[in-house]
N, C-alpha and C positions, 0 to 999 in steps of 0.2 A: 835297440835298434835293429832293423832287417841288416842281415848280413853277418850279425855277431852271434857266438856260440857262449853259453854259460859254461867254462871250461871247468867249474867245479864238478860238473856231472861228466865222467870220463866215457859214457855211453852214448852222449851225443854225436861225438865224432864217428861212432861204429853206426849209428841210425842213419847219419849223412851218407856214409859207404852205401848204406842199403839203398836209399832214395837214388842214389846216382846209378843204380841200376837201370834205371828207365831213360837215362842220358840220351841214349840213341833211339829211341822209341819215336815213331812219327805221330803226328796227331791229325785226327779227323775232325774238323771243325775245332770244338773248344776241349775235346777229349782225346786221352791217349789212346791211340789204337789197343783194343783189350788183348789182343792176340798177340802181342810183343812179348816175348820170353821174360824181358825185364819186370814186366807186371807181375808175373807169378813169384819171382824172387821178391819183389817188394813186399807184395802181401803177405807172404810166408814170414819175412823178416820183421815187419812192423807190427805184426798181430801180438796183441797183448801188452802193447807200450802204451802206459798212461797217457791220457788224452792232454793233459797239460805238456807233458815230453813232446808228444805229437806236434802240438802247435810250436812250441819252442823251435823245432827242428825246422818246420815249416817256415817261419820267420827268420830262419838263419839262411835260407835257400832261396828266397825270391830273386835275388840277384843272379842266381845261377846261368851260365852260358846256353845250357840247353832250354828249350822251349816246353819239353815234357817233364823237365824237372821242376821249372817254375810252376806250371799247371798242379803238379802233384804236391808242392809246397803249400799251394793256397787250399788245395782240399784237404790237407793234414790240420789245417787251422779249424775246421768244422767239427768242434769237439765231440759232437753225438748227433745221431739220426733227429733231425728235427730241431736241433739246437744250433745256432750259429756261432760265429768265431767270438772272442773276447773282444773288448774295446781295444785291448793291445793289438790284437790280429788285426782287427778292422783297420785301424790307423796304419800298419804295415803294408797291408795290401793295399789302400788307398794311396800311400806314398809311392809303392812299386808301381801303381797303374800310372802315375803321372810319366813315368820315364818307359813304359811299356809299348814297344813298337811292332809287337806280332799280334794281330788281330785276333786270332785264335786263343792265345794266352790271355789278351784282354778280356775277352769274353768269359774265360773261366775264372779270371778275377771277379768280374761283375757279378756272376752267379752266386759266388761265395759270400758276397757282401751286399747282395741286392735288396735285402729287407732291411737295412740299416740306414738308409738315407735320410729319412726324417728325424732320428735320432741322433745321428751322428753327422755333424756338419761337414768333415773331413770326406765321409764316404757320399752325402749329397752332392757336393762339388764333382766329384768323379761321374757320378749317374748323370748329372745334367750334361757335362762335358761329352760324355759317350754318344749323346742324342745328336752331336755335331760331329762326330767322328767320320773320317772319310770312307771307311768301309762299312756297307750296308748292313752286315751281319752283326758289327758292333752296334750300330744304331737300332737294330731289332732286338738286340739283349737290353738295350736301353730301354725300349718300350716296356718290355717285360718287368723291369726293374721298377720303372718310374711308375706303373700302375698297379703295383703290389698294394695289397690292403695296408700294410705296414708303412707305406710310404704317401699316405693320402695326405698328410700335413706339410710334405716337402714343398717349401715355396718355389715357383717356378716349374714344377713338375708337369701341371697340367698344361701350361703354355707351350712346353717343348713338345708334349704328346699331341697336342693340338697341330702344332706346326708340322711335324712328321705326317699327320693324317692328311693336311692339306695340300702340302707342297713337296715332300720327299721324291727325290728322283727314281726311287726304286718300289715297283707296285706291291711287293710283298711288306715293305716297311709301312706303308701308307694304310694298306688293309689292315694290318694287326694293329697299328696304332688306332685306327678308328673302331676296330672291333674292341680293343682292351681299354680305350678312353672311359668307356662306360663304368668300368670299374672303380673309378676313382671316387664316387658316391657323392659329387658336388653337382652344383649347378653350371660349373667351368664349361663342360663340354657341349652345352646345349646350342650356342651360336654355331659351333661346329656341326652339329647333327641337323640343325636347321637348314644349314647351307648344303650339306653333302647327301642329304637324304631327298632333296628337291628334285635332284637330276639323276635319273636311273641310266643315263647314257653309258656308264661304265659299270656293267653289271657286277664284277667284282668287286670293286669298292664300295657300291651301293648296297650289295648284300653285307659286306663287314661293317658298314655304317649302321645298318638296320641292327644288325646283332649287338652292336655297340649301345645302341638305343635301348634295346631290352635289357640289356645289363644294367642300365642306368635306374631301372625301377623293378626289375625282376629278375636278379641274378642267381639263377638256379645253379647248383644246389645250395649255393652259400646263403642266399636270400638277404643278403646284409645291405642293400640298397632298396630304396622306395621314394623314388622322385616323380612328382606329379607332372611336372611339365614334360619329362620323358615319356610318360605313359600316354599324355594327351597328343603329343606330336606322333607318337607311334601309331596311335588310332586314326589320327588326321592322314597318315600315310597310308596306312592299309585302305581306306575310304578314297584315296585319290584315284581319279580315272584321268584319261584311259589305262587301263592296266595292260600288260604285256606278258609274255614267256617268262621274263626276269623281273617283273615288278607287279606285286611284291614278291620278294625272294622266298623260295620253298624253304629255304634254311631257318626263318622265322616262325613259320606258320604253325608248326606242331609245339609252339612254346608252352601252352598251358594244358597239354595233355594230361598232366597228372595232378591238375590244380586242385580237385576234389578228392584227392587220394595220394598226396605225396607220400614219398617214403619216410620223410621226416614229419609228420604231421604238426608235431609242438612248433617247428620252425615256421611252416608254413602258416599256422594260426598266428604266430606272433608277428609273422610279416603283414598278414591282412588287417592285424590291429594297426598297424604303422601305415597301412594305406586304406585308409575309409572311402578314398576317392575312386578306387577302383571299382568299375561298374561290370560285372560280368555279363550281363544282361545286353548292355550297349555294345559291348565287344563280339556277343554272339550275333547282333545283327549286322555288324560290319563284316564279320568272318561268312556269314550267309550271303552278303552281297560278292564276296570273294568267291565262294564256291559256285555261286550262279553265273559268274562272268567266264564266257568261253573263251575269252581272250588270255584268262591267266593259265598258266601251265597246269598241266593235271597233278603234278607233284606237288604245287602249291595247296591246290585245293584238296587234295587227299589229306595233306598234314593239316588242313584247317580243320578238316572233319575231327581230327584226333584234339583238337583244340578246342570244337564245341563239345565233344563229350567230357572232357575235362571241365569245362565251364558249365557243366549242368545241364546241357540240352536233352531234353526228355524224347522220347521213342517217337511220338508224333510231330515234335518240332524237326526232327532228323528225317522222317519220312516225307515231310512237305518238300524236303529239299529234291527229291525225285523228279518233279516236274521242271526244275530248273537245269537239269544235266543232260547234255547230248547222249542220245544211247549209244552213241560211239566211244563215249569215254568209259571205257570197261573198267579201267582201274579206279577212277573215282566212285562209281557204282558198286564196285565190289567191297570198297572200303566203307561205304554208306551201308551197304547189306550187312555186313560184319557188325558194325556199330549198332544196328537195330536189332540184329539177332542176339546180341549179348545181353 
């Protein structure tokens, strides 16, 4: 149980004293201020301690009065780089999270157990509950956790993320939820994206949702999603007129810049096998209309040229774009000239 120590190991009390070095350290968000003197003492004192012992020390200190100690207690349970806490430690942190009132400490707890919501019901309940927390930063942390690849099977996760994207009172939470919802790899966010990408009047939210839509069918560099509905909706949104300085957003226009020469060609080839509906030629035609549209921002048009190259546009196809570009649009023309010269 959290708060108990195995007295059979006389070193545990000594390790607890070492951890208490950070008791007076302040927090920055969910982290202990790294310049706090106690951090150096703790790092030196805990170095070389077996991971199982570190985890036991952490479990024994989750109820400590100091927020910094509680943060460090949870961190001690991550047994190695890239390896999460044991089931026992997950349950201990989840139980402590039900009592935690400090938003920063709760965020630290969520970070440690973030990838275990689908596999551990106790953790899943905590992640779902965090999505309704009064603190916006806690809700934001919940978004990151609920949209992790490991939690795609968590029942209710996509519903909570969609609710945050559509109705949260904090714009940062809304935009992040809309951007990250696409990582879920299911059809669940389609109604959300259909609604929120239909209206570009909120540029920040619109751009985030367009980025999320891309993640649904082409989440680079993981390339672990391939949703045909999302692809077709994305193409429809690019083709939609009238366009403007913010629609379509420049942030999604270079999405396919590496498409014919990805850094991981095997992964890209595997994605293409899963996405036979992807039509590079049709997408180039839509991008051509974006590049030719003077209402669109120069950043979006220049980025679209990068995607055209990635999607296999030849030099004559690129050269034909010149007649559609205003001579005053020097950045776009420079990007085009560079593409033709390469």
